[in-house]
ROSE-366269 format. One record per residue (C-alpha): residue in three letters; x, y, z. Coordinates in nm, 2 decimals, padded with zeros to 4 digits. Example, Ala and Ser with C-alpha at 12.3 -4.5 7.8 and 13.67 -1.06 7.14 Angstrom:
// residues 2
+------+--------+--------+--------+
! type !     xx !     yy !     zz !
+------+--------+--------+--------+
!  ala !  01.23 ! -00.45 !  00.78 !
!  ser !  01.37 ! -00.11 !  00.71 !
+------+--------+--------+--------+
//
This chain:
// residues 146
+------+--------+--------+--------+
! type !     xx !     yy !     zz !
+------+--------+--------+--------+
!  unk ! -05.35 !  13.31 ! -01.67 !
!  unk ! -05.57 !  13.45 ! -01.95 !
!  unk ! -05.39 !  13.57 ! -02.27 !
!  unk ! -05.59 !  13.77 ! -02.52 !
!  unk ! -05.57 !  14.06 ! -02.75 !
!  unk ! -05.59 !  14.19 ! -03.11 !
!  unk ! -05.36 !  14.34 ! -03.36 !
!  unk ! -05.39 !  14.47 ! -03.71 !
!  unk ! -05.11 !  14.36 ! -03.95 !
!  unk ! -05.06 !  14.53 ! -04.29 !
!  unk ! -05.07 !  14.20 ! -04.48 !
!  unk ! -05.33 !  13.97 ! -04.63 !
!  unk ! -05.45 !  13.67 ! -04.43 !
!  unk ! -05.28 !  13.45 ! -04.69 !
!  unk ! -04.94 !  13.62 ! -04.64 !
!  unk ! -04.98 !  13.61 ! -04.26 !
!  unk ! -05.09 !  13.24 ! -04.26 !
!  unk ! -04.79 !  13.14 ! -04.48 !
!  unk ! -04.55 !  13.32 ! -04.24 !
!  unk ! -04.71 !  13.17 ! -03.92 !
!  unk ! -04.70 !  12.81 ! -04.06 !
!  unk ! -04.33 !  12.83 ! -04.18 !
!  unk ! -04.09 !  12.73 ! -03.90 !
!  unk ! -03.79 !  12.88 ! -04.08 !
!  unk ! -03.96 !  13.23 ! -04.09 !
!  unk ! -04.15 !  13.20 ! -03.76 !
!  unk ! -03.83 !  13.13 ! -03.56 !
!  unk ! -03.70 !  13.48 ! -03.62 !
!  unk ! -04.01 !  13.63 ! -03.43 !
!  unk ! -04.02 !  13.40 ! -03.13 !
!  unk ! -03.84 !  13.58 ! -02.85 !
!  unk ! -03.54 !  13.38 ! -02.73 !
!  unk ! -03.59 !  13.11 ! -02.99 !
!  unk ! -03.28 !  12.90 ! -03.05 !
!  unk ! -03.44 !  12.64 ! -03.28 !
!  unk ! -03.78 !  12.57 ! -03.43 !
!  unk ! -03.83 !  12.27 ! -03.65 !
!  unk ! -04.12 !  12.08 ! -03.79 !
!  unk ! -04.19 !  11.77 ! -03.57 !
!  unk ! -04.46 !  11.62 ! -03.79 !
!  unk ! -04.78 !  11.75 ! -03.95 !
!  unk ! -04.89 !  12.07 ! -03.77 !
!  unk ! -04.63 !  12.02 ! -03.49 !
!  unk ! -04.33 !  12.24 ! -03.42 !
!  unk ! -04.05 !  12.15 ! -03.18 !
!  unk ! -03.89 !  12.45 ! -03.01 !
!  unk ! -03.59 !  12.54 ! -02.79 !
!  unk ! -03.60 !  12.88 ! -02.63 !
!  unk ! -03.39 !  13.08 ! -02.39 !
!  unk ! -03.62 !  13.30 ! -02.18 !
!  unk ! -03.64 !  13.47 ! -01.84 !
!  unk ! -03.88 !  13.61 ! -01.59 !
!  unk ! -03.71 !  13.87 ! -01.36 !
!  unk ! -03.37 !  13.73 ! -01.28 !
!  unk ! -03.46 !  13.37 ! -01.35 !
!  unk ! -03.34 !  13.28 ! -01.70 !
!  unk ! -03.33 !  12.94 ! -01.85 !
!  unk ! -03.35 !  12.72 ! -02.15 !
!  unk ! -03.68 !  12.55 ! -02.23 !
!  unk ! -03.78 !  12.28 ! -02.48 !
!  unk ! -04.13 !  12.20 ! -02.59 !
!  unk ! -04.38 !  12.16 ! -02.87 !
!  unk ! -04.64 !  12.38 ! -03.04 !
!  unk ! -04.92 !  12.19 ! -03.20 !
!  unk ! -05.16 !  12.35 ! -03.46 !
!  unk ! -05.50 !  12.21 ! -03.41 !
!  unk ! -05.80 !  12.23 ! -03.65 !
!  unk ! -05.62 !  12.46 ! -03.90 !
!  unk ! -05.86 !  12.65 ! -04.13 !
!  unk ! -05.61 !  12.80 ! -04.38 !
!  unk ! -05.61 !  13.18 ! -04.39 !
!  unk ! -05.88 !  13.20 ! -04.13 !
!  unk ! -05.80 !  13.05 ! -03.79 !
!  unk ! -05.63 !  12.78 ! -03.59 !
!  unk ! -05.61 !  12.65 ! -03.24 !
!  unk ! -05.27 !  12.61 ! -03.07 !
!  unk ! -05.15 !  12.39 ! -02.79 !
!  unk ! -04.81 !  12.46 ! -02.63 !
!  unk ! -04.63 !  12.24 ! -02.38 !
!  unk ! -04.28 !  12.29 ! -02.26 !
!  unk ! -04.04 !  12.30 ! -01.97 !
!  unk ! -03.70 !  12.35 ! -01.84 !
!  unk ! -03.51 !  12.35 ! -01.51 !
!  unk ! -03.69 !  12.65 ! -01.39 !
!  unk ! -04.05 !  12.56 ! -01.47 !
!  unk ! -04.32 !  12.44 ! -01.70 !
!  unk ! -04.57 !  12.60 ! -01.94 !
!  unk ! -04.89 !  12.46 ! -02.08 !
!  unk ! -05.11 !  12.68 ! -02.30 !
!  unk ! -05.40 !  12.65 ! -02.54 !
!  unk ! -05.58 !  12.91 ! -02.75 !
!  unk ! -05.71 !  13.02 ! -03.08 !
!  unk ! -05.58 !  13.27 ! -03.34 !
!  unk ! -05.83 !  13.42 ! -03.59 !
!  unk ! -05.73 !  13.61 ! -03.90 !
!  unk ! -05.99 !  13.85 ! -04.03 !
!  unk ! -05.94 !  14.03 ! -04.36 !
!  unk ! -06.02 !  14.40 ! -04.33 !
!  unk ! -06.07 !  14.46 ! -04.70 !
!  unk ! -05.78 !  14.70 ! -04.72 !
!  unk ! -05.50 !  14.45 ! -04.76 !
!  unk ! -05.46 !  14.42 ! -04.38 !
!  unk ! -05.56 !  14.15 ! -04.14 !
!  unk ! -05.72 !  14.19 ! -03.80 !
!  unk ! -05.56 !  13.92 ! -03.57 !
!  unk ! -05.75 !  13.81 ! -03.26 !
!  unk ! -05.59 !  13.58 ! -03.01 !
!  unk ! -05.74 !  13.42 ! -02.70 !
!  unk ! -05.61 !  13.15 ! -02.47 !
!  unk ! -05.52 !  13.02 ! -02.13 !
!  unk ! -05.17 !  12.95 ! -02.00 !
!  unk ! -05.04 !  12.79 ! -01.68 !
!  unk ! -04.69 !  12.80 ! -01.55 !
!  unk ! -04.54 !  12.58 ! -01.28 !
!  unk ! -04.21 !  12.55 ! -01.09 !
!  unk ! -03.99 !  12.84 ! -00.98 !
!  unk ! -04.13 !  13.07 ! -01.24 !
!  unk ! -04.48 !  13.05 ! -01.09 !
!  unk ! -04.33 !  13.18 ! -00.76 !
!  unk ! -04.32 !  13.53 ! -00.91 !
!  unk ! -04.69 !  13.54 ! -00.91 !
!  unk ! -04.95 !  13.63 ! -01.18 !
!  unk ! -04.86 !  14.00 ! -01.21 !
!  unk ! -04.50 !  13.94 ! -01.31 !
!  unk ! -04.58 !  13.64 ! -01.53 !
!  unk ! -04.87 !  13.83 ! -01.70 !
!  unk ! -04.65 !  14.13 ! -01.76 !
!  unk ! -04.37 !  13.91 ! -01.91 !
!  unk ! -04.62 !  13.72 ! -02.13 !
!  unk ! -04.78 !  14.05 ! -02.25 !
!  unk ! -04.43 !  14.19 ! -02.34 !
!  unk ! -04.33 !  13.87 ! -02.53 !
!  unk ! -04.65 !  13.86 ! -02.72 !
!  unk ! -04.61 !  14.23 ! -02.82 !
!  unk ! -04.25 !  14.16 ! -02.94 !
!  unk ! -04.37 !  13.86 ! -03.14 !
!  unk ! -04.65 !  14.05 ! -03.32 !
!  unk ! -04.42 !  14.36 ! -03.38 !
!  unk ! -04.17 !  14.12 ! -03.55 !
!  unk ! -04.44 !  13.93 ! -03.75 !
!  unk ! -04.58 !  14.26 ! -03.87 !
!  unk ! -04.24 !  14.39 ! -03.98 !
!  unk ! -04.17 !  14.06 ! -04.18 !
!  unk ! -04.50 !  14.03 ! -04.36 !
!  unk ! -04.61 !  14.39 ! -04.43 !
!  unk ! -04.70 !  14.44 ! -04.79 !
+------+--------+--------+--------+
//
């Protein structure tokens, strides 16, 4: 499944970067996140309660920030799973200053789900992923707007 999009956030790249790299702040914006802790340099450990259609479950996994270029971009690797399925994903996030105190955020990646969640098919999984990403960026924007 391909995941990509763009958003403009009313905050500087520096403010946005600081928020995205702070697990105590980031946790509030990850839908269903029960815990998010630093697991080492550039590694976060997460526990989330999520659902697709009527299948809901608890998932544990890791998010690894790869090749961070502060205030500009980073790559992200995600691995996780639970009783209902697995998720692996990789992608990039770019922060582009607009010159007006806002940041244009570009994200692009690939994700794969396995297990019972995959049985719903790409359309349901894609729609759920799009909704969760939208909720995430709405929350981030509300927390870092200057």
